N, C-alpha and C positions, 0 to 999 in steps of 0.2 A: 700528251701532257696537258694538265689543266693549270691555268695561271690564276692564282688566288690572291686577292687583296685582303689583308687582315687588318681590321680596325684595331690599332695598337694604342689608342689614346691614353689608356691607363697603365700601360705596360711598365713604365719606370716606377710607378708608385704602389702597385698592388703586389704585396708579398703574402696575401692571404690565399685562400683556396682557389679563387678564380685566376689570380696571377699565376699560381702554380699550374693550374689547368692549361692555360695558354702556353706557358713556357714548355711544358712537357709535351704537348702536341706538336709544337714547332720543332722541338728536338727530335721527336719520333719521325716526323716527316723528313727532316734533313738526313737522318741516319738510315731510314728504312724505305723511304718512298720517293727518292730523288727522281726516279724515272717517271713518276706519276704527277708530281706537283712542283710548281715553281711559285715561291712565296714572295710577296711584296708587302711591306708594312706601310699602312696608310696612317698618317699622323695629322693632327689639327694644324700644326704650324706650317706656314708657307715657306719659311727659310730652312729647308731640310738640311742644307749644308752646315748650318750652325747647330741644330738640335740633334742631328743624326747620331752622334756619339752617345748621347744620353740614352737613346733607345737601344742601340747595339750593345751597350754594356749589359743589357738584361738577357741577351740571347747568345747562342753559341756559334753563330756564323754571320758573315757580313751581308745581310739582306739588303735588297734595294729598298729605299725609303722614298715615298711619294706623298706629297701634300694632298689633302682632301680636294682642294680646288683644282688640282691637275690630274686626279685619278682617272678621268675619262680618257686621257691621252696615254695611259700606261699600258694599253693593250691587255687588259685583264679580262678573264672570262666570268668571274663571279666574285662577290664580296662576302666576307664572313665577319660577323659581329659577335665576338665571344663574351663581351662584358654585359650580359643581361639586357640585350636589346640594342636598338639603333641609337648611337650617340649623335648621329647627323643624318639628314634626310635628302641631301642634294645629290642623289645618285639615280641612275637609270639602269644599271647593270642588274642581273639576277642576284639575289642576296639570300643568305641564310643567317639566322641569329640563334645563339644559344641563350635560352632562358633557364637559369639553373634551378629556380623554384618560384613559388608564388608568394613568398613572404612579404613582398611589397604590398600585396593586397590583403593578406591574412593577418599579419602582425601589426600592432599599433605603432604609430609614430612616423609612418611614411607619407610623404607629400604626394599630392595629385600629380605633380610634375614627374615624379619617379615612376608612377603608374603609367603615365602617358608614354614613357619610353618603351614599355612593354607593348602597349596598344599600337604604337607606331610600327614595331617589329611585326606584330600580327597582321597589320594592314599592308605593309610594304614588302615583306620577305616571302619568297616562294616556299621556303621550308623553315621549320623551327626545330631545334634540338633541345632536349632536356635530359637531366641526369638520372631520372628514376621513374618508375611507373607511378609512384606516389605524386611526384611533381607533375607528371603528365595529366593525371586526373585533376589536380588542383588548377592547372593552367587551362585545361579544357573548360572547367567550370567558370573561372574568373574572366577568361577572354573569349569564351564561346568559339574556341578553335576547333575546326573539324579534325577528327582523329587522324586522318590521313596526312595532315600537314605537320604533325608532331612526331618526331622520332626519338625514342629513348636510347641513349648511349651511355651506359654506366661509366663512371670515372675509373681511372687506373691508379697504380702506385709504382714508383720507381724502385730500382734495385737499392737495397739498403747501403748506406755508406760503410766503409770499412771501419772496424772498431778502433776507437782512439781513447786513450786514457784521459779521463776528465776528473780531476781530484774534487772539484766543487760539486759535481754530481754524486760522486761516491760518498761525500759527507752527508748527503741527504738521506741515504738508505737507512731503513726501509721506507718506501713511500708509495702512495697511490698517486697516479699522474692524471691530470686533465689538461688538454691543449685546446685553446680557443678563447673567445671573449667571455667575460662574465656577464651573463644575461639570463633573464628568466626563461626565454624560449630555449636556451641551451641547457636548462635544468641545473645550473650551478647552485641555486638555492637548495635543491634537493641533495646535491652532493655534499654541501657544507653540513646540512642537517644529518645526513647519513654518517659522515665521518665523525661527528660528535658522538654518535652511538658506537661506532667501531672503536674509537679511541678509549672508550670506557673499558674495553677488553684488551686493546693493544695500544697503550699510550705512547709507545715508541714509534708508531707508524705516522708519518707526516703526510698531509695532503699537499701536493705540489701542483701549482697552477702556472702554466706557461701560456702567455697571450696577453691580451688587453686586460689590464688590472685597475682600471679607473674606479671600479666598484670596490667599496671598502667592507662589504658584508662579511667576507671571509676573515679579514683582520679583526673585526669586532666580535666574531663568534667565539664559541668555546673550543674551536678546533685548533689543533697544532697544524699551522698552515704556512707555506712559503709561497709568496707571489713573486714570480721571476720576471714578469713582463715579457717583452719580445726576446726570443733567443734565436741565434743563428742556426743554420742547418746542422752543423757539427754537434752543437750542444743538444739540439732537439733529438738527434740520433742517439746520443748518450743517454738522454732521459728515457726514451722509449726502451732502450736496451736494459736499463738498470732498474726500472720500476717493478714493484711487486705485481702490479696490475694497472691497466689503463681503464679509467671510468669515464663514460660519455653518456650521461643520462638525458640527452636532448629531448625536448618536447616537440620541436619542429625542425626538421632537417631535410634539405633537398636531396642530399645523398649521405654525407657523413664521411668525408675523406679521411679525417684523423683515425677512424676505426681501422681502415685498411693500412694506413701508415704504421700504426702501432702493431698490427699483426705482422707486418713485414719485418719487424725487428724482434719478433718472438714474444711480445707482451700479451699476457692473457687479457681479454677484453670483456668488460661488463658494459652493456648499453641498454637503452630502452627499446621496448617493442612498439615504438611510436614512429609515425611518419615514415621516412625512408631508411631508418637505421637498419632494419632487418635486410634490406636489399644490399647494403654495404657489407654487413657482417655475415650473411649467409648462414651456414650451419656451424660457424666457427666461434660465435660469441655466446656469452651468457646473457640472456635477456631478462629484463625486469619490467614491470608496469611503468608507464610513463609518468606517474605522479605519486609514487609510493616510496618515501624515503626509508621506511623500515625494511621494505623488500630489498632496496639497494644496499642497505647496511648488511643485511643477511647474506647477500650475494658476495659482497666484498670480504666478509668474515669467512665464508665458506672457502673462497679461493686462497686466502691467507693460511687457513688451517689445513686444507687438503692439497698437499703438494702434487699428488698424482693427478688430481683434477686440473690443477693449474698447468701441469705439463701436457695434459690432453688438450687444453685450450690453446696452448702454445703451438702444438703440432698442427692442429686444425687451422689455426690462424696463419701459420706459415704457408700451408697448402692453398688456403684461400687467396692470400696476397700474391702468390706465384701465378695464379690463374687470372688475376685482374691486372693486366699490364696496360701501360700507356700506349704501347704499340697497337693493342686491340682497339682502344678508344680512338686513336689517331686514324686508323684504317677505316673505322666506321664513319667517322666525321668526314673524312675525305670522300667516301662513297656518297654521302648526302650532298656534298658540294658538287661532285661530278654530275649527279642527277639534276641538281638545280640549274647547272650551266647548260644543260641540253635545251635546244630550242623547243618551245612548247608546241 
């Protein structure tokens, strides 16, 4: 059995894709790999007796919690940094870091300090993990990482939640759904422009956006739009189940987890043929160019009009999601950690 110390510094606060990634792998390890791995959460605070409950609320079992300053006494074999690099450097154990994408280097607005976290991981960790072949190529270029040190492990998707009636979601129908922050690299400007064209033909179809909605572009546009902000898991499941289709026209994506999540609930998916989106969607999505609002509008219109095609996308999406499990992701990640823990 391997004893893994997991850097959990952001576990209580991260309910985005990375937080879901960590929680899902921890759950898979505890349910399917108990004979192979013993997990300890490593936290920044020294008084673990006081803060422990805050971390344990986020996971499904009572993990041992150890302060960073005492991790060397915890009899661990290897450390895993899942939050895009090393958040601390005072360690001598073998380590693995997950670098989900290279957006910190490629997209504007990121500080040098954020980039240094990645560089520290490249310098200090025996192995690095990333989510897609696209991200691997980006990271190899930006960090000059030797290919043998970077392992691609695609993300997974959980079993869909049981259906639950949600009257608020039912009142939105029919609607096109987008999940995530409103940002240019996510292509939400393209989606708003495309929906203005779609609604000329189908004025009853609403664009529904679930996620960070500090951007007011959609509200000030000509589109019929509902900005929901953050929604809990139950409501998100209801949105995926009830939408006419799921649109995800991202320009830059390290993987594209919402694509798989939407497919797992039977939503037809339209996404861009850019960055890692095709690696998430496989042969189950309708792809459009990454910067063409008119092509996106045509794709949305085609799926609304052609019920047989929408049903075919549903069928393919469900099969794709069934094959991309968190158990598979967790097993591959554990394999990298086991190899890193071996004596060189």
